[in-house]
Structures are given as structure tokens and as C-alpha cells.
C-alpha positions, 0 to 999 in steps of 0.5 A, a space after each residue: 246490837 246484841 240483846 241484853 243477855 239473860 242472867 243465866 248466860 252471864 252469871 249464876 245465883 249464889 247463896 252468899 250474902 253480906 249479912 244484915 237483918 232483913 227489913 225495909 226502911 221506906 221514907 219519902 222525899 221530893 223536890 219540885 220546881 218553883 212556880 205554881 200548880 196545875 189543874 187536873 182531869 176530874 174523876 180520879 181523885 182519892 174518893 173516886 179512883 179506888 185508892 185504898 184507905 189506911 187500915 188504921 183508925 180514921 182521922 177525926 176529920 173523916 167524921 166531920 159532916 162538913 167534909 163531903 165524900 166527893 169534893 169535886 175540886 182537885 189538887 193542881 199539883 198532882 191531880 188528886 181529888 181534895 178531901 179531909 178524910 185522912 192524911 195518908 190518902 191522896 189529896 188530903 187537906 186539913 179540915 180548916 183548909 178544906 172548908 176554905 177551898 169549898 167556900 171560896 169562889 176563886 183560887 180553887 183551880 190553884 189549890 194544892 194538897 198537903 203533900 204537894 205543899 210539902 214538896 214545894 216548900 220542904 222537899 218532903 213527900 208523904 207516903 201514900 197508899 197507891 199500888 202499882 195495880 192502881 197506877 196501871 188501872 188509871 193509865 189503862 182506863 185513860 188509854 181506853 177512851 174512845 177516839 184517836 190518841 197518840 201515846 208518848 212513852 218516856 224512857 229513862 236512858 239511865 235505867 235501860 233496859 226499860 222494865 215496862 217496854 215489853 208490856 207496853 203493847 198490851 197497855 197501849 193496844 192499837 194506839 200509835 206511839 212515840 218513844 222518847 229517851 229522856 235525860 240524854 243531857 246527863 250522859 257524856 259523849 264517849 265517841 262521835 256518833 253516840 247520839 245515833 247509837 243511843 237512838 238505835 239502841 231504843 229502836 232495837 228495844 222497840 223491835 224486841 218488844 214486838 212493836 211495828 214500825 210505822 209505814 214509810 219510816 225507816 226505823 233502825 238501820 242494821 248492817 247485814 247480820 246485825 239485826 236484833 236476835 229475836 226481832 223476827 220472832 216478835 214480828 210474827 206475833 199477831 197479839 203483840 203487833 198492834 202498836 205502831 212506833 211512829 218515831 224514836 227521839 232523844 230529849 232532855 226535858 230539863 235542859 230543853 234539848 230536842 224539845 223543839 224538834 219533838 214539837 215540830 215532829 208532833 205537829 207534822 205527823 200527828 197534827 190535831 187528830 186527837 188527844 196525846 198521852 204521856 206515859 212512863 215509869 216513875 222518875 222518868 221525867 214526865 212531869 218535867 216534860 209536861 211543864 216544858 211543853 206547857 210553856 211551848 208552842 204545843 200548848 195554846 197561848 191562853 192555856 199556857 198562862 191559865 194552867 199551872 205547872 205540875 209537881 216535880 219530885 224524884 220520889 216515885 208517884 208524884 203525879 196521882 191523877 191525870 193533868 192536862 193542857 189544851 193542845 194548840 191546833 197547828 194551822 198553816 199560819 201558826 206553822 209558818 210563824 213558828 218556823 219563822 221564829 225558829 229560823 230567826 232564833 237559830 241564826 243568833 249567837 250566844 252574845 245576841 241573847 239577853 242577859 237573863 237568857 245567857 244566865 239561864 243557859 249558863 245554869 243549864 250548861 252546868 246541869 247537862 252536856 246537851 242544852 236546847 232552847 224552848 220558846 213560844 211563838 204566840 203570847 196571850 197576855 200583853 203585859 210586859 215581861 222585861 223584869 223576870 225575877 231570879 228564884 231558887 228552883 227547888 229541884 236544883 236546890 236538892 242537888 246543887 251544892 252551889 245553890 245557884 239561882 235560876 230563872 223563874 217561869 213567868 206567869 201572868 198575874 192577871 188571873 187568866 182563866 180558860 172559858 168553855 169556848 176556849 176548849 170547845 172541841 179541844 184536844 188535850 195533852 195528858 200527863 199520866 201517873 208514873 207506873 211504879 218500878 218493881 224491885 227498884 232500889 229507890 224503894 229502899 232509900 230515905 229522902 236524903 239517900 235518894 238525893 245522893 243516888 239520883 243524878 241530876 247533873 251531867 255525870 262525870 265518869 270515874 275510872 279505876 284499874 283493878 287487878 284480880 283480888 280487888 273490890 269496888 264499892 258503889 256506896 254501900 248499895 253495890 259491890 263488884 269483886 274481881 275474882 279471876 282474870 289474866 290481866 287487869 281491867 278498867 272499871 268505869 263508874 257511871 252514877 251520881 257524882 255524889 255517890 262515893 266509890 271505894 276500892 279495897 282488897 278482897 280479904 278486907 272487903 267484908 270488914 270494910 262493909 261491916 265497919 263503914 256501911 251507914 257511915 261517911 265513907 260509903 255514905 248511902 245508906 245513912 244513919 249508922 248501925 240502926 239504919 243498917 239493921 233495917 236495910 236488906 243484906 247484899 246478895 251475890 251473883 257470879 258473873 263471867 264476861 268474855 272479850 275485850 281489847 280496842 278499849 271497848 267495854 264488854 258489858 255494863 253491870 247495873 245496880 237497879 236505878 243507882 247507876 252502873 259500872 262499865 267493864 273494859 278488859 285490857 286485852 281479850 280475856 275472860 273475867 270472873 266477877 261477883 256482883 252484889 246488890 241489896 236483896 229485893 233489887 235487880 242486878 242487870 248485865 247488859 251490853 254497854 250503853 257507852 262502849 267507849 266510856 273508858 276514853 273519858 279519863 285523865 292521867 292516872 293518879 300516882 300510886 293509885 288505882 284511880 284516874 283523874 276525872 275529865 268532864 266533856 264540854 257542854 253543847 248548846 244546840 240551835 245556836 251559832 258559835 260566838 262571833 269573832 
């Protein structure tokens, strides 16, 4: 597998741009799952963590004598320390609510801040003053704690190459590492063996970043002459060879694919040696995995019922502190009972499941191509769980046009609390704050725009056949001009199904952008002329691609976190393209993630450059086929 080609090898910076007055409109958005919220690790709240206060005038609540500087109580959704100083500081509560929390003996553990409350009930997020450096400081200080620790580094497969991976050795140090490729459920199968190919891609990225492969682990398998171009150089750098990768796995934190296998791997290889830290960039899905593991065998049975779920949101920086749960010690008895349960579950067919389980799987199949089942072997509470109500999940509502109900996560109503004896000598699983992405297009978008741009359902590829002189718009946030080539080529869009694609000619492209950017045709950004006056201009970069034939893409043109376009020439050819992305964001040219993606298309629509879309079927793992 080739290394991602530097921009200088493919394209050159151009001074051309689509004019728009400079500026950035930042707004917040968020969605979180139904259910309640979780306790946090103390000591990193708004008053103690070094978060900067607003430069504006202090709220009148900040001068209230009844509001101590350090409350000692933490938001169970994001982990920030509760206070009533100023709304733009993490952990803020209005003074009346804050006094009630301070005076209450019960319910403190499940109190949420104003920001998390808005996320839960209104899918709104408040902008908070938390810098990238502060996030990095909090994560690095947590990883420097004494004692053995394992790091689970979560990578968003839709956003490869991962921007933080090359800097991870310095952040992690001597810690051992599992690399998790999340959101695999959103990617369609372009050819047999695509999961092995994606996993090898992650292994390659780890080798290039200078990681060492764990002793006894085979790591990626390369044909002769197909090794990473710079893997040998990195392996000889002593300062970057301290971090050992124990395993690389593909998962879906949302649908549960690969999660049971991940738990088994953690219990076999790491066992109960120390704490485990979940690390990654914002919006990688860490809190979703945290919630899934909380309801699994990886958390103690009592801890699963006593601790609430974390806030989930597409907006960067939902988790502001360390959230944690106690890890279950995988004793031989527990491992035996767990394997017995997994074997029993794997022997079932879909019709053997309860009506509620079948309904839940139906919903998950509509959300992703790969679905897994995550269960628990041991339960703490003895109360009956026959009647689990249906609820609307806020995370689904933000994107699901059908507003379909999903099963609520059951929580014990008996007020289970962890005692000091329960957590004596315990090892903990920590969810760390997401490290913010630099030059990310999500930083430029409003709440509604993020809802459109970020895919949360299985992506359906959209393929177009273009001739030289044609232009492809991805909303108003990305553009590709086909300048020169001897033959036509396929352009396959892999992005949110709700982000529109518009094809036009090169001589009309500028007029189309000026007329329709900010309006319904291109959809994102939204808000008409006033919105576009505050949106950065599109900056052009020239791209040259060589190769083609055999229906294989030669490269992906990636528009930050908004998706990518796979380019597949008809025949071996040299294509001259020009890509546009908003100023302040990154246009990436990389080897194709799904090289056979052009094969996932229907018939060509008559008198059109578009092909009919085709959605591959969803697969449920660890479940037998239907009985005849």
C-alpha cells in the first residue's frame, strides 16, 4: 500500500479562489442519546482544569457568596465541575439550580450542567472556551499517571489519514496501544475482503507513525515489495519506538459490530493489569463506545447499573473531563460463563430473538451495513426487565428522516450506588476528552449544517461519469473541476446521503456557486447571502492523477470531514483536476480507501451523467441464518 502522497506530488497551490468575504460563523450543535448521565473523575472541572474564562464581564452569579470556587460536584454527562460563575465556562448551572445541587444529599451524582441538558432536550450546544492545548494537557496528564495502563486509540475511518496518529507516540509514551477503526458500519463493501484491506490500512498507518508491533503479533502482512515506503526509516528512530501496538481492530460503537470480540481480546491480552484510557480526536465515537462498554461484560455488573451514560454529540468537545467506570476482573469463572453465553447467542437465528431484540436489530440494520450484538453475562439487579419501553433516541432523531423509535437502555430504578468496598483496588476505564481537529470544516458549520454533513447512516455511493470541462459540486463546501483528460472518468461521492451533489459545466460553475451557495440547491451552508458573507471563500488546488483501468480508483479527493470523491478513469490516463475547499480547511489526496467503489452502482440514468444508486445489504454478525 502506498503512503498518502504529499500534496506537492499531486497538486500545486493555486491563487484562484471563489470570492466570498472572509470570516467564520461558528455555532454549536449536538445530539445525545436517550438515557441518563454519568459520573466523572474529579479534579479537572471548570475551576481546577485551567479552562479560561470569558474576557467579557462576569455574570452576576459569579459574585454570589453562595457560589464556592470549587464545588466538588461534577456533571455526569461531560465531567466538568459544576459551578454558577459564567455560562461560557464548562460545567455552568444557573445559581438557583446550583444551590439545589449543593444542598441536596441525593441526586448529585446524576446532575448535568446546562450544556448537557440542552444537548439532551434540544440538541443544542453552548460554545465553550476550551482550546486544543487544554484538551491535550488534560489527556497527557491523565496518561502520565503512575502504574501500568493500556490506551485504546479510536480512529474515525471516514476521516483517514488520522491527523493525530503521527503525534501519538509522544502523547502516549511507553504505554501499550490498541488501535480501533470506528464507523466501519457506514462503509459499503466494495469487494470481497474489504474488511481485511481496511485493517491492513490501519496497520500501515501505525507503522508509518513509528509504532512498534507487539512481540508475537504478526501485524500487517505485506507481499514482497509492498511494504510501507517509510516504515523502515521510522523503525530506526529510538525516540518514536516506545509505543507498542498490541492490536488493530475494526468496530462500530453504534451498531455493536466487533465490540464483543474487542472485549474478549482485552480480557485475554490485558486482563486486569491496570487502567484503560480511550483516546482520540473529536467526533471519533469515543463516548458512544464508552456507553456500549458500560452496558457490556467489560464493566462490573453493579457499576453498569450505578453509572449513567455519557453525552453523545457530533459537536467537537462534548466530553470536557474524564468519565470512568470500573472494569470487571476477568476471572476464570467469569471468562467461562461469558464464553458459554457467547456460544449460546451465536447459535441463535434472528427469529429466535425476542420481539424487542428483533425490532432493535431492524433499526440498526437501517443505520449501518455491519451489525453486532452486545450483551451481558452477569446482572446485579434482580428486578424484572420484561417491559423495556420504546423511546426516541436523540442521536437518531437528528438524522433519521423517519424519526424511528429505538429501544431505550434499561437502568435500574432502585438507586444502585457504588460503595468504597465495590471499587477498592479497582481498575478503571476512562473516556478522555476528544482532541480537537485543526483545519476541520466542522468548525465553520452551524448546528443544522453539521447535521447534514456528518453521516450517521450507512453511506450510499453516488457515481457520475464526467468528461473534461465538467464540474462536480459537493454542496457548497467542495468542488472538483475536470480540466483535462483523454477519456471520461467516474467520480464516486462517498459522503452523507443528505449532502447534495450538483453537476454543471466549467463555464457555468462560478455563476452556479454565486447564485445557489447558501440556498436549497447546494444546501450547505444554509442562510442565503448573509450566511455566505461570513463563510470563507473556496481555495483552489491543482491535482494531477495518473493510472486507471480495471475499474479501480486511482485516488480519493477528501474534503476535510465532509467526505470524499473517488476518481476512477475509464482507461489508463492522466487527469488534470482542480479541487476547491473552504479557506482554513484541508484538501487531502490519498490512495483510495475503497478502490472498487465504482462497482456499487446501478444502471446509468438515461440522458444523465448519473447512475442509479445501489445499497448493499446489511449483515448481522454472530447470528445464524434464518431457519427454513
